[in-house]
C-alpha positions in Angstrom: -23.5 12.9 18.2 -21.8 14.4 21.8 -21.1 12.4 24.8 -21.8 8.7 25.7 -24.4 9.3 27.6 -26.0 11.5 24.2 -25.2 8.4 22.6 -27.4 5.7 24.5 -30.1 8.4 25.0 -29.7 8.3 21.0 -29.5 4.9 20.5 -32.9 4.5 23.3 -34.8 7.1 21.8 -34.0 4.7 17.8 -34.8 2.2 19.1 -38.4 3.1 20.3 -38.6 5.1 17.2 -41.5 3.6 14.6 -41.3 1.5 11.5 -42.0 3.4 8.4 -44.1 2.2 6.0 -43.3 3.0 2.2 -45.6 5.5 1.6 -44.8 7.6 4.9 -40.7 6.7 3.4 -41.3 8.4 0.1 -42.9 10.8 1.1 -40.6 12.1 4.1 -38.1 11.3 0.9 -39.8 13.8 -0.9 -39.8 16.5 1.3 -36.4 16.1 2.7 -35.1 16.4 -1.9 -37.6 18.7 -2.6 -37.9 21.3 -0.1 -35.1 20.3 1.8 -37.2 19.7 5.3 -34.5 19.0 7.8 -37.2 16.9 10.3 -38.3 14.3 7.1 -34.3 14.1 7.3 -33.9 13.6 10.9 -37.5 11.6 10.9 -35.7 9.4 8.6 -32.5 8.8 10.2 -33.9 7.8 13.5 -36.3 5.6 12.3 -33.4 3.6 10.8 -30.4 4.3 13.2 -31.8 0.9 14.7 -29.7 -0.5 11.3 -27.1 1.6 12.5 -26.9 -0.2 15.9 -27.5 -3.5 14.5 -24.3 -3.6 11.7 -22.3 -1.7 14.7 -21.8 -5.4 16.6 -21.0 -6.6 13.0 -17.5 -4.9 13.4 -17.6 -6.0 17.3 -14.4 -8.6 16.5 -11.9 -5.6 15.9 -11.8 -4.3 19.3 -12.8 -0.7 18.1 -16.0 0.7 21.1 -19.4 0.3 19.8 -19.8 4.0 20.0 -17.4 5.4 18.1 -18.7 2.9 15.6 -22.6 3.9 15.8 -21.5 7.3 15.4 -19.3 6.7 12.4 -22.7 4.8 10.7 -24.6 7.7 10.9 -22.7 9.8 9.3 -23.3 7.6 6.6 -26.7 6.7 7.6 -27.0 10.6 7.2 -25.0 10.6 3.8 -27.7 8.3 2.7 -30.5 10.2 3.6 -28.8 13.1 1.0 -28.2 11.2 -1.7 -31.9 8.7 -2.4 -33.8 9.5 -4.6 -37.4 7.3 -3.7 -38.8 7.4 -7.1 -36.4 4.4 -8.0 -38.9 1.8 -6.1 -35.9 0.3 -3.6 -36.5 0.5 0.2 -34.2 3.1 2.2 -33.1 0.3 4.4 -31.6 -1.8 1.4 -30.0 1.6 0.3 -28.6 2.8 3.3 -27.3 0.2 4.4 -24.5 0.0 1.8 -23.8 3.5 3.3 -23.4 2.8 6.8 -21.2 -0.8 6.3 -18.6 1.7 4.1 -19.0 4.4 6.9 -17.6 1.8 9.4 -15.3 0.0 7.3 -13.4 3.0 7.0 -13.4 4.0 10.6 -12.6 0.5 11.4 -9.1 0.6 8.6 -8.3 3.8 10.1 -7.9 3.2 13.1 -8.0 -0.6 13.7 -4.3 -0.2 13.1 -1.6 3.1 13.3 0.0 0.9 10.4 -2.6 1.7 7.0 -3.8 -1.7 5.4 -4.1 -1.5 2.3 -7.4 0.9 0.4 -8.7 -1.1 -2.8 -11.6 -2.7 -2.9 -9.9 -6.4 -3.0 -7.5 -5.4 0.2 -11.1 -4.5 2.4 -12.8 -7.2 1.0 -9.5 -9.3 2.1 -9.2 -7.5 5.5 -13.1 -8.1 6.3 -13.6 -11.1 4.9 -10.5 -13.2 6.4 -11.3 -14.9 9.5 -14.8 -15.6 8.4 -14.3 -17.3 5.3 -10.6 -19.4 6.5 -13.0 -20.5 9.5 -15.6 -21.8 6.4 -13.0 -23.4 4.2 -11.6 -25.4 7.4 -15.0 -26.2 8.1 -15.8 -27.7 5.1 -12.9 -29.6 4.8 -10.8 -30.2 7.7 -7.8 -31.7 5.9 -6.3 -28.9 4.0 -3.5 -27.3 5.8 -3.2 -23.7 6.3 -1.6 -22.8 3.2 -3.9 -24.6 1.4 -6.5 -22.4 3.2 -4.1 -19.2 1.8 -4.1 -20.3 -1.8 -8.3 -21.2 -1.7 -9.0 -17.6 0.0 -6.3 -16.1 -2.1 -8.8 -17.3 -5.0 -12.5 -16.1 -3.9 -10.6 -12.9 -3.0 -8.7 -12.4 -6.3 -5.8 -11.5 -4.0 -1.7 -13.3 -3.6 -1.6 -15.4 -1.4 1.2 -13.6 -0.3 -0.9 -10.6 1.1 -3.5 -13.5 2.8 -0.4 -14.4 5.2 0.6 -11.3 5.3 -2.8 -9.6 6.1 -3.5 -12.9 8.7 -0.2 -11.8 10.7 -1.6 -9.0 11.0 -4.5 -9.9 12.3 -3.7 -12.4 14.7 -1.0 -9.6 16.5 -1.9 -6.8 17.6 0.6 -3.6 16.8 3.7 -3.5 19.5 5.3 -0.1 20.1 9.0 -0.3 19.4 10.0 1.2 22.4 8.4 -1.7 24.2 11.0 -3.2 26.2 11.8 -7.0 25.0 11.2 -9.1 28.6 10.1 -7.9 32.4 12.8 -9.6 33.3 15.5 -7.3 31.5 13.6 -3.7 31.2 16.2 -1.9 29.9 16.6 -3.7 26.3 13.4 -2.8 23.6 12.5 -3.4 20.2 14.6 -1.0 18.8 17.7 -2.3 20.0 17.6 -5.6 17.8 16.9 -4.4 14.7 19.9 -4.7 12.2 20.7 -1.9 9.9 22.0 -3.3 6.7 23.1 0.4 5.0 26.9 1.1 5.4 28.1 2.9 8.1 28.8 5.8 7.8 32.7 5.7 7.3 32.0 3.3 5.0 29.7 5.7 2.8 32.6 8.5 2.7 35.4 5.9 1.9 33.2 4.4 -0.8 31.9 8.2 -2.0 35.9 9.6 -1.7 37.1 6.7 -3.7 34.9 7.0 -6.5 36.5 11.0 -7.1 39.4 9.8 -6.6 38.8 7.6 -9.8 36.3 9.5 -11.8 39.0 12.7 -11.8 41.8 10.1 -12.6 39.4 8.6 -15.7 38.6 12.2 -17.2 43.1 12.7 -17.0 43.5 9.3 -18.8 40.5 10.9 -21.1 43.2 13.9 -22.9 45.3 11.0 -23.6 43.0 9.6 -26.7 42.4 11.2 -30.3 39.0 11.8 -30.6 37.8 8.9 -32.8 39.7 6.9 -29.4 37.2 8.7 -27.3 33.8 8.2 -29.0 34.2 4.8 -29.2 35.5 4.3 -25.7 32.4 6.5 -24.2 30.3 4.7 -26.2 31.6 1.6 -25.6 32.7 1.7 -22.1 30.8 4.8 -20.8 26.6 4.9 -21.8 24.2 3.7 -19.8 23.8 0.9 -22.8 26.7 0.2 -25.0 26.6 1.1 -28.3 27.7 -2.4 -30.8 30.7 -2.6 -32.8 28.5 -2.5 -36.0 26.9 1.3 -35.1 30.2 2.6 -34.4 31.7 1.7 -37.7 29.1 2.2 -39.9 29.2 6.0 -37.7 33.0 6.1 -38.7 32.8 4.5 -41.8 35.5 1.6 -40.6 34.9 -1.7 -40.0 33.9 -3.6 -37.1 37.1 -5.1 -36.9 38.9 -2.1 -37.2 36.4 -0.3 -34.0 37.3 -3.5 -32.1 41.5 -2.7 -32.6 41.2 1.1 -31.7 39.0 1.2 -28.8 41.8 -2.2 -27.3 44.2 0.4 -27.9 42.6 3.1 -26.0 41.8 0.5 -23.2 45.4 0.2 -23.1 46.7 4.3 -23.1 44.1 4.4 -20.1 45.2 1.6 -18.4 48.9 3.4 -18.6 48.4 6.7 -18.0 46.0 5.6 -14.8 47.4 5.1 -11.5 46.3 2.9 -8.9 45.3 -0.1 -11.1 43.1 -1.4 -13.4 39.0 0.8 -13.7 36.8 -0.2 -12.5 35.1 1.2 -15.2 37.5 -0.2 -17.9 36.0 -3.9 -16.5 32.6 -3.8 -17.5 31.8 -5.6 -20.3 30.6 -3.8 -23.3 28.2 -5.0 -25.6 27.7 -8.0 -28.1 29.2 -7.0 -31.3 
């Protein structure tokens, strides 16, 4: 739709455009659908652009330029024209309202914050209805606490209470750069400087990795001292994601579960003797239930 001056001219022309009767509206819609008459499409759009301008005012609380909202709404209006089916007997303004609102809502969600919010229908409803619904509930019952209001909003919109609290916090504060100074007095400190990282330091990560490799190497060497049956039991009971039960191993090896327990205990002792540097962490892991 061009520059701001072009926007103003288009809006002025739209406000001066005459309203369409139902018959005129249907005739133009049929000409566009059946004959691809662009003038008919433009006539419908111009006659309803005042609807776009009016709806743009409902989104002024999000701090976005009204001209941009009008442009996005106009795109939704043209989409409505292309999809309108006059034989259904519905007035075009009723049908177009949904498309115009959807286009503006998508624009607001894309541009209101650099942090993208949820895009589900429930999250969209929460984003656009939270302020109004909160004010309405508070007006109806002034004795409610903030938490009780959050609970009521969550119930009405079918979302989690945590989502309501998180969205309310987002709507109450604007985005802030991590490189913004913490205060005017101390311009050298940025918000980024105060972010805490809980991950281990690089040298700690390397130490853990080296210790793990050493332990794995010692364990492989120690396992070679076990008999095939001892090796099978230790791997099934101590070195697998889910420990095999004594009964299952007994059935597999043709021995009793008590005999499996004895072999396991003996094999662990062998491994302890074979490995240097104390008892392996893997040996300290509780075995599965018998």
